[in-house]
N, C-alpha and C positions, 0 to 999 in steps of 0.2 A: 272539324269540318273535313280535313284531309282524310280522316278515318272513314267518314261517311261516304266520301267519294271513292276511296280505294276499295272499300269493302261493301259497296252497294250490292245487296243480295241479288242473286240470279237463281232461277229455278234449276233444281238438280237435273231435271229432264234434259236440259240443254247439254250439260256435261256428259250425260249418257250417250247422246247422239254424237257429240263431238268426239268422244272416245272411239266410238265405232268407226267414224270417218277417218280419224287420225291414225288409228292402228291398222286399218285395212289399207291405208295408203302406203304403208311401209313396203309390202311385197310389190306393189305397183311401181313404186319408186326404184326399188332394187333391181327389178327384172325388166322394166319397160322404159322408165324415164331416164335413169342413169345407169344403164348396164355396164358402162365403161368403168365404173367403180369396181365391179366384180372382176373385170379384166385385169385389174392391177395385181391379181394373184400370179400372173405370168410375167410381171415386169421385174427386171433385176432390182434387188434391194439397193443397189448403188445409186439408182435414180430417185430414191425416196428422199424428199426434203421435208422433214417433219415440221408441222406448224409449231408455234411457240408453246401452245398448250401440251402438245405431245412431248416436247422437250422438258417442260416443267414436271410432267408426270412420269418422265423416263419410260415412255411406252416403247415396246420392242418394234423393230422393223417389221413391216407386214410381209411375211413369207407366204408361200402358197397355202400352207396349212392354216396359218392364222387368218387369212382373208376368207377362206372357205368356211372355217369354223365359226368365224364372226358372222358371216352371212346366214348360215344355218340357224345359229342361236338367235339372231335378230328377227328373222322371219318367223321362226317358231314361237318366240315370245310375243311378237306382235299379233299373230293370229289367235293365240291363247288370250291375250289381253282384250282383244276385240269382243270376246264373249261377255265381258263385264265382270268376270270372276277375279277374285284376289286383286282388286284394282291398285292397291298400294304396292304390293310386291311386284306383280307383272308390269305395272306401269313404270316403276322405277327401273326395272331391268331393261325395258324398251328404251327409256330415255338415255340410260348409260350406254347401251349397245349401239344406239343410233348415233350418239355423239362419237363413239369410237369409229363407227362406219364412216362418218363424215371426215374424221381425221385422216383415215386411209384414202378417201376419195379426193380430198383437197390438198394433199401433201405432195403433189407432183406439178406445181406451178400454176394451178387454177383454183380460185376460191370464189364460190358463188354466194352472193349476198341474199338470195331468196330463201335461205335456210334458217335465218335468224328467228323469225316468228314461229316457225314450226318447231325448232329446237326448244324454244321457251315453252311452247304449248305442251310438248311431251314432258318437259320438266315439271310443270305445275299440275298437270292432270292427276298424278298420283296423290297430291296433297288433299284432294277433295274427299276421297273415300267413296263408299258405295253410292251409286246413283242408278236410277232405273228410268227407262223410257216413259214419258208421260207424267213423270213426277213433277208437280207444280210447287213443291215445297221450296220456299226461298232459302238460300244458303249464302252466308257471308264468305265461306270458303270458296264456293263456286264463283261468287262475285270477284273475289281476289284473283282467282285463276284466269277469269276472262279479262279482267283489267290488266293483269300482267301481260297477257297475250296481246291485248290492244296496244299497250305501250311498245312492245317489240315490233308490232306491225307498223306503227307510226314511225319508230326509229328507222326501220328499213327504208321508208320513203324519205324522211327528213335527212338522214345521213347520206343517202344517195345524192341529194342535191349538194351537200357539203363536199362529197368526194368529187363531184363534177368540177366544182370551183377549185378544189385542192390540186387536182391533176391537170385540169384544162384551163383554169383561170377564168376571168370574166369573159374571155373570148369564146368560151364554150357556147355561150348564148347565141352567137352569130356565126359559129363555125359550121362545118359540114358533116357533123356526126350522123345526123339522121339521113342525110343524102347518101353517105357511104353505106349506111345500114340498108337503105332501100335498094341501092345498086347491088349489094351483096346478097340480100335475103328477101328482096321484094316479091310480092305476089300480084295477082291481077287487081287486088284491092288497093295496092299502094304504088304500083309502078307509075301511075299517072301523076303522082304528087311531085316528082322531080321536074316536071315540065311546067309547074305553076310557080312563078317567081315568089320568093320569100315565104312560101307556105310552110316549108319544113323549118325555116328559122323561127317563124311564129309558133310552130309546134314545140320547138325546143324551149322557147321562152315560157310557153304555157305549161310545159312539163315542170320546169323549175318552180314556177308560181304554185302549181298544184302540190309539189313535194314539200315546199316550204310551209304551205298552209295545212299540211296533213295533221299537225297536232290538234286542230279543231275537232277532229274525229273523237278525241278523248273526252270532249265535253258535250257532245251531242247525246240526246237520250230519246228513247222511244222510236217513233216512226222516222224521226229525222236521222238518227243513226242508221236505221235500216236502209233508208234511201241513199245515204252516203256510202254505205258498204256496197249496195247494188250498183252505184255509180262506179265504184272502184272495180267491181267485177266487169262492168261494161268497158271500162278503160283497158283492162287486161285482155278482154275478148277482142277489142279493136287492135291491140298490139299483136296478138296472135294471128289475127286475120291478115294483117299487113306485113308482118315480119316473121311469122311462125316461131315466135319466142313467147314462152309461157312460164311464169313463175309458179309452178304447181304446188310446191310445199307452202309457199307464201299464201296461196289461195286457200289452202286447207286451214291455215291459221286465221285468215280473214273471215272464213265462214263461221268461226266461233263467235263472232260479234253479231251474228244474225239471231233472231228469236226462234231458234230451231225447236225449242220446247213446245211450241204450239203445234208444229207438225207431229212431234212425237206423241203428244196427248191425243191428237186426232187419230193417228194410226192405231194407237193402243186401244182407244175406245171402239173403233171400228172392228178390231180383231175380237175384243171382248164380246161385243154385241153379236158378231157373226157366230161365235162359239155357242152362244145361247140360242141361236136360231131366230132371234128377234130382228125385225126390221130396224134400220137406223132411223131414229126419229128426226124430224126436221130440226135443223139448227144444232144437231149434236156436235158437229165439227167445231162449233163456235164456243162450246162450253169449256 
């Protein structure tokens, strides 16, 4: 039974689309979302405090040459992998290089938890092998990759709740965490909340309940899972609107749980029909 759950087949077309999104996200992340990681090339190596994994692997300190070289190699491999060619080789290179990039980024006193799901996604994508847009062929390898990503996504939420209790105790529920966040980073969409008694405390309680209940996502199927994922996207959109905080890598991993193969099949069919010069027949997008 556990095998059937863990290896529930998923269409290869979803893997093809997720690969494109995941690999094209790399240069966006490097140059737009976390450009401060590249800025570490000019930081004195004395300030480098390697993460435990860096110490275990005995990785060298990130000098200017290492950081720039790693950046060029990562972006180059990611753009090549986005083409879908040599998925195992290029995908593995991207996964290893991005992990090294995250070690450089997070070894200066700040570790972001929104990278867990994305790192797992990059690690499992090469295991699937070739996949093409619009391919509806069910694959247990693809199913395993998506399930592993889903587990990482759920762990991101569930362990976030555990961390809140670990460092803030039970008082985190009734504390002023959200109030301070709004006062520091609030927008026109959230500034008003500090004037409503107990609203932000209720929001904190709701967040904990939602995070602790996140494992339910692993057992939803079909449209129920799709609606749950869309709800999570809505939650993150609300957080971004109110606090300008977005977990972009996490959202990329979360997108892997959507039935993207349907979109891929529709786009591929439209392109094929347009090449033939034939009109798209009614209902073609639903095939």
